[in-house]
C-alpha positions as CSV (number, residue, x, y, z in Angstrom):
1,M,240.4,75.3,127.8
2,N,238.0,78.1,128.4
3,D,235.0,78.2,130.7
4,A,232.7,77.2,128.1
5,T,234.2,74.0,127.0
6,E,234.7,73.2,130.7
7,D,231.0,73.3,131.4
8,P,229.4,70.2,130.4
9,I,226.0,71.5,130.5
10,L,226.9,74.4,128.3
11,Y,229.0,72.5,125.8
12,Q,228.4,69.3,124.2
13,E,230.5,67.8,121.5
14,P,229.1,67.5,117.9
15,Q,227.6,64.2,117.3
16,L,227.4,62.6,114.1
17,I,223.8,61.7,112.6
18,S,223.2,58.3,110.9
19,T,221.7,58.0,107.6
20,T,218.5,56.5,109.0
21,Q,218.1,59.5,111.2
22,R,218.6,62.0,108.4
23,R,215.9,60.2,106.5
24,G,213.5,60.4,109.4
25,L,214.4,64.0,110.0
26,L,213.8,64.9,106.1
27,Q,210.4,62.9,106.3
28,I,209.4,65.0,109.2
29,L,210.2,68.0,107.7
30,T,208.5,66.9,104.4
31,D,205.3,66.1,106.3
32,S,205.4,69.3,108.2
33,A,205.7,71.1,104.7
34,H,202.6,69.1,103.4
35,M,200.7,69.9,106.5
36,A,201.5,73.6,106.2
37,N,200.4,73.6,102.7
38,L,197.3,71.8,103.5
39,I,196.5,74.0,106.1
40,A,197.1,76.9,103.9
41,G,195.0,75.5,101.3
42,C,192.1,74.9,103.7
43,G,192.3,78.5,104.9
44,F,192.2,79.7,101.4
45,I,189.2,77.5,100.6
46,I,187.5,78.8,104.0
47,N,188.3,82.4,103.0
48,I,186.6,81.9,99.6
49,I,183.6,80.3,101.4
50,L,183.5,83.2,103.9
51,A,183.6,85.6,101.0
52,F,180.8,83.9,99.1
53,F,178.6,83.9,102.1
54,T,179.5,87.6,102.6
55,Y,178.3,88.4,99.1
56,M,175.4,86.5,99.6
57,L,174.6,88.1,102.9
58,Y,175.3,91.7,101.0
59,N,172.9,90.8,98.3
60,K,170.1,89.6,100.9
61,T,170.7,92.8,102.8
62,V,170.1,94.9,99.5
63,E,167.1,92.9,98.5
64,A,165.8,93.3,102.2
65,N,166.3,97.0,101.8
66,A,164.6,97.2,98.3
67,M,161.6,95.1,99.7
68,S,161.4,97.5,102.7
69,N,161.3,100.4,100.5
70,K,159.0,98.8,98.2
71,A,156.7,98.1,101.2
72,I,156.8,101.6,102.4
73,N,156.1,102.8,99.2
74,Q,153.1,100.3,98.7
75,S,152.0,101.4,102.1
76,V,152.0,104.7,101.2
77,D,150.2,103.9,97.9
78,A,147.7,101.9,99.8
79,N,146.9,104.7,102.3
80,T,146.4,106.8,99.4
81,I,144.1,104.3,97.6
82,A,142.4,103.8,100.9
83,R,141.7,107.4,101.3
84,E,140.3,107.6,97.6
85,A,138.1,104.5,98.2
86,N,136.8,106.3,101.2
87,N,135.9,109.2,99.2
88,E,134.5,107.0,96.5
89,S,132.5,105.1,99.3
90,K,131.1,108.4,100.5
91,R,130.0,109.5,97.2
92,A,128.5,105.9,96.4
93,N,126.6,106.4,100.1
94,G,125.4,109.8,98.7
95,I,124.2,108.4,95.5
96,N,122.7,105.3,97.2
97,K,120.8,107.6,99.5
98,T,119.6,109.6,96.5
99,L,118.5,106.2,94.6
100,L,116.9,105.1,98.0
101,K,115.0,108.2,98.2
102,F,113.9,107.9,94.5
103,T,113.1,104.1,94.8
104,R,110.9,104.8,97.8
105,E,109.1,107.6,96.0
106,S,108.7,105.3,92.8
107,N,107.6,102.5,95.1
108,I,104.8,104.8,96.6
109,S,103.8,105.8,93.2
110,S,103.9,102.2,92.0
111,D,101.9,101.0,94.9
112,S,99.4,103.6,94.3
113,L,99.3,102.7,90.6
114,N,99.0,99.1,91.5
115,R,96.3,99.7,93.9
116,E,94.3,101.8,91.3
117,S,95.0,99.1,88.9
118,M,93.7,96.5,91.3
119,N,90.6,98.5,92.1
120,L,89.9,98.9,88.4
121,S,90.7,95.0,87.8
122,K,88.1,94.2,90.7
123,Q,85.6,96.7,89.2
124,S,86.1,95.2,85.8
125,V,85.5,91.5,87.4
126,S,82.6,92.6,89.2
127,A,81.1,94.3,86.3
128,Q,81.8,91.2,84.2
129,L,80.6,88.8,86.9
130,K,77.5,91.1,87.2
131,A,76.9,91.0,83.5
132,M,77.4,87.2,83.3
133,S,75.1,86.8,86.2
134,Q,72.5,89.0,84.6
135,D,72.9,87.1,81.1
136,K,72.5,83.8,83.0
137,E,69.6,85.1,84.8
138,Q,68.2,86.4,81.6
139,F,68.8,83.0,80.0
140,L,67.3,81.1,82.6
141,T,64.1,83.5,82.5
142,L,63.7,83.1,78.9
143,N,64.4,79.4,78.5
144,R,63.7,77.6,81.9
145,A,60.6,75.2,82.0
146,F,57.4,76.4,83.8
147,L,53.8,75.0,83.9
148,S,50.6,76.8,83.2
149,I,47.0,75.8,83.0
150,D,44.7,77.3,80.5
151,Q,41.4,76.4,78.5
152,I,39.6,75.8,81.7
153,R,36.0,74.5,80.9
154,V,33.0,73.4,83.1
155,I,31.9,70.4,80.8
156,D,28.6,69.4,82.6
157,S,25.6,71.3,83.4
158,L,24.5,72.0,87.0
159,K,22.0,69.1,87.8
160,I,20.8,67.5,91.0
161,G,22.9,64.3,91.4
162,K,25.6,65.2,89.0
163,N,29.4,65.7,89.7
164,I,30.8,69.2,88.6
165,Q,33.4,68.5,86.1
166,I,36.1,70.7,84.9
167,S,38.5,70.1,81.8
168,Y,41.7,71.8,81.5
169,R,45.2,71.9,79.5
170,I,48.7,71.7,81.2
171,T,51.2,73.6,79.0
172,N,54.9,74.6,79.4
173,P,55.6,77.9,77.5
174,G,59.4,77.5,78.2
175,T,62.0,76.4,75.7
176,Y,63.3,73.6,78.0
177,T,61.2,70.5,79.0
178,A,59.2,70.1,82.1
179,E,58.9,66.6,83.5
180,L,55.6,66.4,85.3
181,I,56.1,64.0,88.2
182,K,52.7,64.0,89.9
183,S,49.6,66.3,89.9
184,S,46.4,66.6,91.9
185,N,43.3,68.9,91.7
186,V,40.0,69.3,93.5
187,V,36.5,71.1,92.8
188,Y,34.6,72.5,95.5
189,I,32.1,75.1,96.3
190,S,32.4,77.9,99.0
191,N,30.4,76.5,101.5
192,E,32.6,73.5,102.2
193,R,35.0,73.4,104.9
194,K,38.7,73.3,104.3
195,T,38.9,69.8,106.0
196,E,36.2,68.4,103.6
197,L,38.5,69.4,100.7
198,E,41.6,67.4,101.7
199,N,42.1,63.7,100.7
200,P,38.4,62.8,99.8
201,F,38.5,65.6,97.3
202,F,42.0,65.2,95.9
203,T,42.5,62.7,93.1
204,S,46.0,61.7,91.4
205,N,46.0,62.8,87.9
206,V,48.2,63.1,85.0
207,S,52.1,62.9,84.7
208,G,54.7,62.9,82.0
209,F,56.8,65.4,79.9
210,V,55.5,68.8,78.9
211,T,57.0,71.1,76.2
212,K,55.9,73.9,73.8
213,E,54.6,71.5,71.3
214,I,53.4,68.7,73.8
215,W,50.9,69.4,76.4
216,M,48.5,67.2,78.5
217,T,44.8,67.6,79.4
218,G,43.4,66.8,82.7
219,M,40.0,66.3,84.3
220,A,38.7,67.4,87.7
221,K,35.5,66.8,89.2
222,R,33.8,67.3,92.6
223,L,33.3,63.9,94.1
224,T,30.1,64.8,95.9
225,P,27.0,65.2,93.4
226,L,25.0,68.3,93.5
227,T,22.1,68.8,95.7
228,A,19.1,71.1,95.2
229,F,20.6,73.5,97.9
230,D,24.0,73.5,96.0
231,I,22.5,74.4,92.7
232,E,20.2,77.3,94.5
233,V,23.2,78.8,96.2
234,I,25.3,78.7,92.9
235,N,22.5,80.3,90.7
236,N,21.9,82.9,93.4
237,K,25.6,83.9,93.3
238,E,25.6,83.2,97.2
239,N,28.6,80.5,96.5
240,Q,30.9,79.8,93.7
241,I,32.6,77.0,92.3
242,F,36.4,76.8,93.0
243,F,39.1,74.6,91.1
244,H,42.6,74.0,92.6
245,F,45.5,72.3,90.9
246,D,48.9,71.2,92.3
247,G,51.8,69.9,90.1
248,I,55.1,68.8,91.0
249,Y,57.7,68.9,88.2
250,L,61.4,68.9,87.2
251,D,63.0,71.6,85.3
252,Q,65.4,70.1,82.6
253,L,67.5,73.2,82.2
254,T,68.2,74.0,86.0
255,G,67.6,70.4,87.4
256,I,65.3,72.2,90.1
257,K,62.4,70.4,91.4
258,K,59.4,72.8,91.5
259,K,55.7,73.1,92.6
260,Y,53.1,74.9,90.6
261,S,49.6,75.9,92.2
262,L,46.6,77.2,90.7
263,T,43.4,78.6,92.4
264,I,40.5,80.0,90.3
265,R,36.8,81.0,91.2
266,I,34.4,80.2,88.4
267,D,31.6,83.0,88.4
268,D,29.6,82.0,85.5
269,P,30.1,78.2,84.7
270,I,27.7,78.6,81.6
271,N,29.7,81.3,79.9
272,Q,32.9,80.0,81.3
273,Q,33.9,83.0,83.1
274,Y,36.3,82.7,86.0
275,I,38.9,84.6,88.1
276,I,42.4,83.5,88.9
277,L,42.8,83.7,92.6
278,E,46.3,82.3,92.8
279,S,49.0,81.2,90.6
280,K,52.4,80.5,91.9
281,T,55.6,78.5,91.4
282,N,58.1,77.7,94.2
283,S,61.4,75.4,94.5
284,I,61.1,72.6,96.8
């Protein structure tokens, strides 16, 4: 025997494998082959997935580059547009300044025209109001009611013991009616004091409505009978006979209450000659 067969470690006798062991060994080999195939299949699938994601990443990179280039181009275009917009804005500002200057000048001209127009309007309105006021005043002057006394007569001769009596007529030359509310009168001679001409000599008289067609008659008399001395001084023209009338009336046109006063001096009772000393109308 050689050295190899003599060493129990280096040399072992061939052993027979049973059927069961062979089947187990074949099963192990089969399972190993299946596992190897499965691992190979999984690796293939993983490679496909990696290739797909690599392709997708490539596409995204291309799109990102395209978008970046587009953004750069848009940025350039935006800068160009911004410059053009700035230039247009400057031109617009220039136009606006010109328009503003023109507008100011137009406003100044318009204000001047408006002031002139307003002044003309005021003058026109003032003229119209003045004309209306004049027309109104003229209408009132021509149509308002006002009292007047005429046909004054001494109706009794101058005799001792008689009272001087004077008749008169109250008229209204105006177009509208005068409502005579009250009236009073007095007859006196010039040597009588004023205090003697007050209440004892004033008598209430006629009242009513007076128009152009409707007048009133009144009677006044000296309450103190004449004496021989009174007749002497009257005939010698040393004293005269006086007649005074007061009438308060309402002007139906204006609604204003007025007072009419008349004072006359009778110089010649026989020939009915007299002088009007006072004739006035006042609003009250």
